[in-house]
N, C-alpha and C positions, 0 to 999 in steps of 0.2 A: 235546303242544304244538300250538298252531295255527300255520298258516303259509300263505303264498301264493306259489306257484311263479311265477305270471305275473300281469300286471296284470288279466287276465280272471279271473272266478271259477272255482274248480276244479269238476270234474264233479259232486261232491257235497260237502256240508259235512264229511262224515267223511273224505273223501279228503285233506283239507287237514291232518289232525291230525298227520301224520307228518313234515311238511316244516318245517324251521326257518327258513332264510334264503332268501328269494326272489331271483330274478334281478334284480328291480328294485332291491332293497336293494343287491345286489352291484354293480349298475351304478353307482348314485350314489356308492357308497363308492369304487369304482375311479376315478371321475371326480375325487373328492376327492383321492385319492392322486396322480393325474396332475397335477392343478392345482398342488398344493403341492410336488410333487417335481420338476416340469419344470425349474425354474431350477437344479436341483442335479445334473443328469445328469453334467456334467463332474466335479463334486466327488465323485460317488458312489464312484469308483474309489479316491479318496484316503481314504475313510471306512470302509474295510473292515477287514481283519484287522490292519492295522498299529495300529489304535486300540484295538479292543476284543477281537479274536479272536487276538491274538498272545501275548506273554508274559503270565503271570498277574499280574504286578505291576500294581496299580491305577494308573490315570492320572488326574491331577487334571483335571476337565472344564474348569477355567479356562485350561488350557494349550492347549485345542483351539478353533479358530475356531468361532463360532456356526454358520456355514454348514455346516462339516464335521460338526459335532455333529448338526445337524438332518438332514443327508443320511444320516448313519449310522442315525438313528432310522427314516427312511423305508426304507432298505435292509432293516432288520430287520423292518419291517412287511411288506414284500414277500416276505421269507423266512419269514413266519409265526412269527417269534420275537417274539410279542407281549409277553411278560414283559420281554425284553431291550429292546425298543423303548420300553416304558413307562418303564423305568429311564433310558434315554437322554433321553427327553423331559422327565422330571422333573429330571434333571441340568441340562438346558438351561434350564428355567424358573427353577431356583434360581440358576444361574450368570449368566444373562443376563436378568434380570427385565424389562428395558426394551427388549429387542430386538424387532424386528418379527416375528421367528420365534417368539417366545414364545407369541403368541396361537394360532398354528397348532399348536404343540406341546401346548398345553393341550387343544385339541380332539382331537388324535390320541391323547392319553391316554385320553379317554373312549371312543374307538373301540377302542383296544387292550383295555380292560377288557371291552367288549362282545364282542369276538371270543374272549375267554377265558371267556365265560359268567359273568363276574363283574358281574352286572347292577346290584346295589346300589351297588357302587363306581362303575360307569359313570354311573348316575343322579346320584350325588353330584357327580362331576366336571362333568357336563353342566349341572346346576343352578347350580353355581358359575360356569361359563362364561357362562350366560345372564345371570346377575346382573352379571358384570364386562363383558360385551360385548353389550348388548341390541340394538345396531344393526350387529352383525357382518354382512358381506355375504352369508354363507351361514347366517344364523340360522334359516331355515326348515329346513335340513338338521339343525341341532342339535336342534330340537324333534322332528323326525321320528326321529332316532336315539334320543332319549330315550323316545319312544313305543314304539319297537321293543324297548327294554329291558324295558318292562312287558309287551309283547305276547308276548315269548319266555318269560315266566314263567307264562303261562296253563296251569292244571293240568287234568287229566282231570276230567270232570263228577262223578266220585265224590268229589272233594275240594272244599274251600272255594273259592269263586269270587271272593274279594276281588281277586285279581290280574286277573281278567277285567274287573271294574268299573274298576280303576285303568287298565288298558290302554285301555278304551273312552274314559275321560276324557282320557287323554293324546293319543289319536288324534283325538278330537273337537277338542282344542285346536289341533292342526295344521290341521284343516279350517277352524276358525273364524278363525285368524290368517292363514292363507295359502291362501285358497280357490282361487286360480288356479294354484297350483303343482302339479307332478307328484306331490309328496309328498301333497297333499290327495286326489288321485284314488286313490292307493294306500291311504291311510288309510281312505277310505270303504269300500273293499272289505274291509279288515280289520275295520272296525266291524261290517259285516254278518256276517262269520264269528263275531265275538265275541258278537253278539246271538243267533245261532243256538246258540252254545255255552251261553249262559245259559238259553235256552229248553229246551235238552236237559237241563239240570240240573233245571228245574222239572218236566219230564216224568218224569225218573227218580224224583223225590220223590213225584210224584202216583201213579205206578205202585206204588211201595212202599206208600203209604197204601191204595190200592185192594186190594192183596193182603192187607193187615191188616184189611180191612173197615172202615177209617176213611173212610167215603164222603164225609162233609162236608169233611174235610181234603183229600181227593183232588180234590173238585170245585173247591176254592179254588185249587189248583195248576194244574189244567187251564184254569180260567177265566182265570188270569193270563196263560197262554200266548196265549189268544185275544185278550185285551185289550191286552197290552203287547208282544207279539212277533208282530204280525199278518203280517209279511212273511217269516217263517221257514218252513221245511219241516215244522215240528212242528204247525202249526195243524190240518191235517186229522185227525191222530190225536187231538189234544186234543178236537176236537168229537165224534169218534166215542166217545171214552171218556166224555165228558159225557152223551151220549145213553144209553149203557149204564148209567151210574150213576143217571140219573134214572129209568130203568125199574126198576132194583133198589130204588129208594126209593119206588116207587109214584107217580111224578110224570109221567104220560104226556103231559100237555100240554107240559111243559118238554122232554121227550124229543123230541116231534114238532117243536117249534120249533127245537131245536138241530140235528136232522137236516135240517130245511129249510135252515138256514144252510149246513150242510155240502154238501148237494146243489146249492145255488145257486152256490156258489163252486168246488166241486170235484166236478162231476157224474160225471166218469169215474174217480174214485179208488176204490181198493179199500176205503178207510175208509168211503166213503159206501155202498158195497155192503154192508159189514158192518152199518152202522147200519140200512139198509133191511131187511135180513134179520132183524135183532133186533126191529124194529117189527112186521114181519109175524108173527114167532114170538110176540110179546106180544099179538097181536090188535088192534093199534092201526091197522093199515091192511090192506087186502086185496091179493091178488096180481092183481087185474084191471086193473092199470094205474094204480091210485090211488097217488100218491107224495106225500110231504110237499113243499110248495112254499113259496117265499119271494119270489114275484114274478118277472117276466120279466127276463132278463139285461140288456135295454136300459134297464131302469128303475133300474139300480144307480148311485147317486151316489158310492159309495165302497166300502171294503172291508167292514167289519162295522158301522160306525156306522149304515148304512142299514137293518139288519135288526132284527127284533123283539128286545126284551130277553128274555133267557132266565132272568131271576131275578125 
């Protein structure tokens, strides 16, 4: 799973793969709980064992005041009894459909599903919430929580990446709709991680094709990383592997041009050193200081659009 522990990017893209819920998500969720639970602090002591945790005899929710019922749901959320909380909020919604507490109870159902890792159910609840309450005061949070449900389902690069695409779409929706919100800032960071994840998938496929000597197919994958994922950490390796493949295919001009792009943008990287050594070994350059060049750094107008076409 991808994750983001802090609002700043992690040390490396791969270091983020083990973390599920970041402190930023936890913070906004805690704020949500405090906001909706605060008026019920006094009632919380009345909504404990005497209602749900005492005798096993079921109690008709209609006999319980809506405030007490809602407070009991919040208590269960704080106790991490998410299944019990969800049942309580559903009872409230069904018993008091026109109460002002019902809107909050609907949202808390979506969050309870999220905390139980039941992301499909959470998305369904949140989609319904958005349809019913499009101008809700915390609607930005609802979109953000919905995006997190997709984000938590991002799979390892060895598996299909449809969930990654869905997560990026949902996160971009947060950015587009609420550009000035803290949710948008966090969503942008997660989009960057997801893009790096997709680039990693392309690299994995490209390496497989290269091992199978399917060089044309491998070139297509590595070139896509260069063209579509220019800001990820996978670009230097993609350029080095393109250089290597062009030499194998007997295309020295393309190899030199690609190595020039690599050296121009990542002159100190080990990938450029590998490409340079390969060009020397292939007799395409000498060791007397001649290196592939792609213009002076100050002449760069952009990332790769400024460089020579390598096809």
